[in-house]
VMD Tcl script that draws the C-alpha trace (Angstrom):
set ca {
  {6.38 -35.39 12.20}
  {9.85 -33.83 12.28}
  {10.33 -34.48 8.56}
  {6.91 -32.99 7.79}
  {7.69 -29.90 9.87}
  {11.00 -29.40 8.05}
  {9.29 -29.71 4.68}
  {6.72 -27.11 5.70}
  {9.45 -24.80 6.92}
  {11.35 -25.19 3.64}
  {8.22 -24.30 1.67}
  {7.59 -21.35 3.95}
  {11.10 -19.95 3.40}
  {10.90 -20.55 -0.34}
  {7.67 -18.54 -0.52}
  {9.33 -15.61 1.27}
  {12.35 -15.69 -1.07}
  {10.12 -15.90 -4.16}
  {8.08 -12.93 -3.01}
  {11.20 -10.78 -2.53}
  {12.62 -12.01 -5.85}
  {9.49 -10.83 -7.68}
  {9.75 -7.42 -5.98}
  {13.32 -7.04 -7.26}
  {12.34 -8.23 -10.75}
  {9.53 -5.69 -11.07}
  {11.48 -2.64 -9.91}
  {15.25 -3.15 -9.70}
  {16.10 -6.25 -11.79}
  {19.51 -7.88 -12.06}
  {20.88 -9.05 -15.41}
  {19.04 -12.39 -15.38}
  {15.77 -10.71 -14.41}
  {16.21 -8.15 -17.21}
  {16.41 -10.98 -19.74}
  {13.11 -12.35 -18.45}
  {11.64 -8.86 -18.63}
  {12.56 -8.48 -22.31}
  {11.20 -11.93 -23.17}
  {7.82 -10.90 -21.76}
  {7.58 -7.67 -23.79}
  {5.04 -9.09 -26.31}
  {2.64 -9.68 -23.40}
  {3.37 -6.18 -22.11}
  {2.37 -4.77 -25.50}
  {-0.97 -6.56 -25.30}
  {-1.44 -5.23 -21.77}
  {-0.69 -1.67 -22.95}
  {-3.24 -1.91 -25.76}
  {-5.90 -2.94 -23.24}
  {-5.00 -0.05 -20.88}
  {-5.07 2.51 -23.71}
  {-8.40 1.23 -25.02}
  {-9.89 1.32 -21.53}
  {-8.80 4.93 -21.10}
  {-9.83 5.97 -24.60}
  {-13.34 4.50 -24.55}
  {-14.33 5.33 -20.97}
  {-16.87 8.10 -20.41}
  {-16.21 9.80 -17.04}
  {-19.35 10.08 -14.92}
  {-19.88 13.33 -13.03}
  {-21.20 13.59 -9.48}
  {-22.42 16.57 -7.47}
  {-19.59 16.10 -5.01}
  {-15.82 16.67 -5.23}
  {-13.88 13.43 -5.78}
  {-10.14 13.33 -5.15}
  {-8.21 10.29 -6.30}
  {-4.94 9.33 -4.57}
  {-3.04 6.94 -6.80}
  {0.24 5.75 -8.22}
  {1.44 4.17 -11.44}
  {3.57 1.39 -9.99}
  {2.42 -1.90 -8.52}
  {1.96 -1.89 -4.77}
  {2.30 0.80 -2.16}
  {4.00 4.15 -2.38}
  {2.24 6.00 0.43}
  {-1.33 6.23 -0.86}
  {-2.98 5.35 2.43}
  {-0.97 7.71 4.68}
  {-1.42 10.51 2.12}
  {-5.15 9.86 2.03}
  {-5.22 10.08 5.83}
  {-3.21 13.32 5.80}
  {-5.56 15.00 3.30}
  {-8.90 13.56 4.42}
  {-8.47 14.58 8.06}
  {-8.59 18.24 7.01}
  {-12.21 18.06 5.83}
  {-15.53 17.58 7.57}
  {-17.98 14.92 6.37}
  {-15.25 13.25 4.32}
  {-15.59 9.75 2.92}
  {-12.82 7.42 1.76}
  {-13.77 4.86 -0.86}
  {-11.53 1.88 -1.62}
  {-11.78 -1.61 -2.97}
  {-10.74 -3.29 0.28}
  {-7.94 -5.60 -0.80}
  {-7.41 -8.65 1.38}
  {-10.98 -8.77 2.72}
  {-13.00 -11.97 2.72}
  {-16.22 -10.10 1.90}
  {-17.55 -9.00 -1.46}
  {-19.85 -6.14 -2.34}
  {-20.38 -2.78 -0.68}
  {-19.82 -2.33 3.06}
  {-19.79 0.77 5.24}
  {-16.77 0.05 7.43}
  {-17.15 3.16 9.57}
  {-19.68 5.98 9.69}
  {-18.55 9.29 11.11}
  {-15.82 7.45 12.99}
  {-17.96 4.62 14.38}
  {-16.50 1.30 13.21}
  {-19.28 -1.01 12.00}
  {-17.42 -4.04 10.60}
  {-14.49 -6.29 11.47}
  {-11.10 -6.71 9.80}
  {-12.24 -9.70 7.70}
  {-15.01 -7.63 6.15}
  {-12.94 -4.48 5.71}
  {-9.44 -5.58 4.77}
  {-6.29 -4.10 6.32}
  {-6.18 -0.71 4.59}
  {-9.85 0.10 5.20}
  {-9.55 -0.76 8.90}
  {-6.42 1.36 9.24}
  {-8.26 4.26 7.60}
  {-11.26 3.76 9.89}
  {-9.07 3.90 13.00}
  {-6.97 6.80 11.73}
  {-9.88 9.01 10.63}
  {-12.28 9.24 13.60}
  {-14.49 11.82 11.89}
  {-14.74 10.23 8.44}
  {-16.78 7.52 6.74}
  {-15.03 4.55 5.12}
  {-16.67 2.47 2.37}
  {-15.30 -0.59 0.60}
  {-16.66 -1.73 -2.74}
  {-15.43 -3.24 -5.97}
  {-17.80 -0.80 -7.71}
  {-16.51 2.68 -6.91}
  {-19.45 4.39 -8.62}
  {-21.94 2.66 -6.30}
  {-19.75 3.53 -3.33}
  {-19.71 7.22 -4.29}
  {-23.50 7.18 -4.57}
  {-23.71 5.59 -1.13}
  {-21.41 8.31 0.26}
  {-23.78 10.93 -1.10}
  {-26.76 9.15 0.51}
  {-24.93 9.25 3.85}
  {-24.48 13.02 3.57}
  {-20.74 13.06 2.87}
  {-19.46 16.29 1.33}
  {-16.18 15.12 -0.20}
  {-14.92 11.74 -1.41}
  {-11.35 10.43 -1.51}
  {-10.65 7.48 -3.79}
  {-7.79 5.41 -2.44}
  {-5.97 3.98 -5.49}
  {-8.46 5.46 -7.95}
  {-6.31 6.77 -10.82}
  {-7.27 3.93 -13.19}
  {-11.00 4.50 -12.63}
  {-11.44 6.34 -15.92}
  {-15.24 6.10 -15.69}
  {-15.25 8.63 -12.83}
  {-14.76 12.37 -13.23}
  {-12.25 13.27 -10.54}
  {-9.22 15.27 -9.43}
  {-6.11 13.08 -9.72}
  {-3.14 13.17 -7.36}
  {-0.33 10.79 -8.28}
  {2.50 9.75 -5.97}
  {5.98 9.21 -7.36}
  {8.40 6.97 -5.43}
  {11.51 8.41 -3.81}
  {13.67 6.27 -6.08}
  {12.20 5.69 -9.52}
  {12.33 2.01 -10.61}
  {15.15 1.12 -13.00}
  {12.65 -1.14 -14.77}
  {10.42 1.25 -16.75}
  {8.18 -1.36 -18.37}
  {4.54 -2.11 -17.59}
  {3.29 -5.48 -16.42}
  {4.35 -8.23 -16.84}
  {7.78 -6.97 -17.96}
  {7.97 -4.44 -15.14}
  {6.27 -2.89 -12.16}
  {4.25 -0.13 -13.84}
  {0.50 -0.65 -14.00}
  {0.19 2.17 -16.52}
  {2.74 3.88 -18.77}
  {5.12 6.27 -17.06}
  {3.95 9.03 -19.42}
  {0.56 8.94 -17.63}
  {2.03 11.08 -14.85}
  {1.20 14.01 -17.12}
  {-2.53 13.29 -16.75}
  {-2.51 14.05 -13.01}
  {-3.46 17.48 -11.71}
  {-0.89 17.17 -8.89}
  {2.22 15.00 -8.61}
  {3.87 14.38 -5.24}
  {7.28 12.75 -4.97}
  {8.53 11.21 -1.76}
  {11.67 12.90 -0.48}
  {10.92 16.04 -2.46}
  {7.30 17.01 -1.81}
  {6.69 14.90 1.28}
  {8.71 12.88 3.75}
  {7.99 9.95 6.03}
  {8.89 10.09 9.69}
  {8.86 6.88 11.69}
  {8.69 6.51 15.47}
  {8.32 3.36 17.54}
  {5.88 2.38 20.24}
  {5.24 -0.55 22.56}
  {1.83 -0.98 24.21}
  {0.92 2.54 23.01}
  {3.99 4.08 24.67}
  {6.73 5.75 22.65}
  {10.13 4.04 22.76}
  {13.48 5.31 21.54}
  {15.56 2.13 21.70}
  {14.67 -1.12 19.95}
  {15.76 -4.61 21.05}
  {18.96 -6.01 19.57}
  {17.22 -9.14 18.28}
  {14.41 -7.76 16.19}
  {12.17 -9.39 13.56}
  {10.16 -7.32 11.09}
  {6.90 -9.08 10.18}
  {5.02 -7.41 7.36}
  {2.66 -8.00 4.44}
  {3.05 -4.81 2.45}
  {4.34 -4.17 -1.04}
  {8.08 -3.47 -1.36}
  {8.81 -4.44 2.26}
  {12.52 -3.72 1.94}
  {11.75 0.01 2.05}
  {10.97 -0.39 5.76}
  {14.57 -1.41 6.44}
  {15.63 2.23 5.97}
  {13.93 3.00 9.29}
  {15.21 0.02 11.28}
  {18.55 -1.16 12.74}
  {20.89 -2.86 10.28}
  {20.79 -6.23 12.04}
  {17.00 -6.63 11.79}
  {15.61 -9.89 10.38}
  {12.61 -9.78 8.02}
  {9.67 -12.06 7.34}
  {7.80 -10.62 4.38}
  {4.49 -11.91 3.02}
  {2.67 -10.90 -0.13}
  {0.82 -7.59 -0.04}
  {-2.48 -7.77 1.92}
  {-1.70 -11.29 3.14}
  {-4.13 -12.47 5.84}
  {-2.06 -13.79 8.73}
  {-3.08 -17.18 10.10}
  {-2.49 -19.00 13.37}
  {-0.07 -21.23 11.50}
  {1.92 -18.20 10.27}
  {2.20 -16.83 13.79}
  {3.07 -20.23 15.31}
  {5.89 -20.74 12.80}
  {7.28 -17.27 13.43}
  {7.18 -17.70 17.21}
  {8.91 -21.09 16.97}
  {11.61 -20.04 14.50}
  {12.28 -16.66 16.13}
  {11.58 -17.45 19.77}
  {14.34 -15.14 21.00}
  {13.33 -12.20 18.81}
  {11.07 -9.24 19.51}
  {8.58 -8.51 16.72}
  {8.08 -5.16 15.04}
  {5.43 -4.43 12.43}
  {3.54 -1.62 10.71}
  {0.17 -0.22 11.73}
  {-1.34 -1.71 8.57}
  {-0.10 -5.17 9.55}
  {-0.99 -4.75 13.22}
  {-4.72 -4.44 12.53}
  {-4.51 -8.07 11.33}
  {-1.96 -9.38 13.85}
  {-3.58 -8.04 17.01}
  {-6.19 -10.83 17.01}
  {-3.42 -13.30 17.93}
  {-2.65 -11.51 21.21}
  {1.07 -11.29 20.55}
  {2.93 -9.89 23.55}
  {5.42 -7.04 23.37}
  {4.96 -6.30 19.69}
  {6.61 -3.07 18.57}
  {4.85 -0.74 16.15}
  {6.31 1.46 13.44}
  {4.26 4.65 13.65}
  {4.44 6.37 10.28}
  {3.83 10.07 9.95}
  {3.74 11.73 6.57}
  {4.62 15.41 6.34}
  {3.90 17.39 3.19}
  {5.98 20.43 2.29}
  {3.03 22.78 1.81}
  {5.34 25.66 0.91}
  {6.72 23.70 -2.04}
  {3.57 21.96 -3.28}
  {0.92 24.07 -4.99}
  {-2.44 22.83 -3.73}
  {-4.37 25.75 -5.24}
  {-5.73 23.60 -8.11}
  {-7.16 21.21 -5.51}
  {-8.68 24.05 -3.48}
  {-10.20 25.56 -6.64}
  {-11.64 22.19 -7.61}
  {-13.29 21.68 -4.20}
  {-14.59 25.26 -4.06}
  {-16.19 24.83 -7.50}
  {-18.74 22.54 -5.83}
  {-19.73 25.09 -3.21}
  {-21.45 27.47 -5.57}
}
mol new
graphics top color blue
foreach p $ca { graphics top sphere $p radius 0.5 }
foreach p [lrange $ca 0 end-1] q [lrange $ca 1 end] { graphics top cylinder $p $q radius 0.2 }
display resetview
C-alpha cells in the first residue's frame, strides 16, 4: 500500500509539473521550448488556414437585442469573467451566455434566472456558477450553441446579452471587446506553436481593446469565513485550477506553495485527500472561481482571494459601446 501511495503521489506531482511546463511553453518559452515551437509551425499553418476560412465564410446572424462579446486572443484566462461581471451588473435584464467549460452536462441550461440559481455546479461549470452568484439580478445560460442560447435569452425577456469568450463566434453579429494581457506573451505564434488561438493581428477587429495594467487593474483582498483579513498565515498553499496560475503569485506572499490543476479541473475527493495529507500543516487559499467547486468538500479555514476589477473610465472610451446599445432602443 505504501508503494502504491508513493507511485500515485509521483504521478500527481508529475501532472502538476507538466501542466506548468505547458503554460511556460505556450507563453514564455525557454530555448528548448522555442525549438519545439518552431518544429510545430507546419501544424500552426494548417490551424491558421482553418481559422481564416471560418472567419471568411461565416455569415453573422443579427438579433433584435444588443450582444456584447468579452473575449481574448490567447489561450486561457485574462480577466474575461470579472470584466463580464463588471459590465453586466450595470444593466437591467442582462443575460450572460457562455459555453460552461468543466460542466458534466451537455445542451442548454438556464443556470440562474433574474438571480435565482436553478442548477448545481456540475450542471453549470465553475465560471457560470461564479457569474450566477456574482450577478444577483442577471440571467445566466450555458450552451454549446450560442445562437440557441441568445434566442432563449430573448424568450426570457432579457434586454441585453453578454457573450463570455465569444470573439470567435463569427456567426453572430455582435460588439467585440478584446482583453490584452498585462505582459504580452513572448511567443507570438498560434496553436500548437504558441498560446494564441487567433492571430495577433485580429486585435484590430475589436471595437474596444482593454489592456490590464493600462485600462483596468485588478485589486485583490483576502477573506476567511466571509470576513476580511489583512494578514495571511506563514504556511500557505494556493490551490487553483485556472489558466496561467502563476499570475496569482503576484498577489500572495513569496513563500507560498502552489498546487495547480488544468483549467476548469473538477476537484475530486481524492484530490482533496492528497492535498490535506501532503500539506497537513498548511492553510489553503484559493480563488472564488475555484471555491465554487471546493466548497462541497467542507474544507475548514479556507482563505479566499477576492478579486475586484477596476476600469479606468476616464481613459477608456466606451462611447462606441453606448452608441451600439442605444441603437437598439429606437
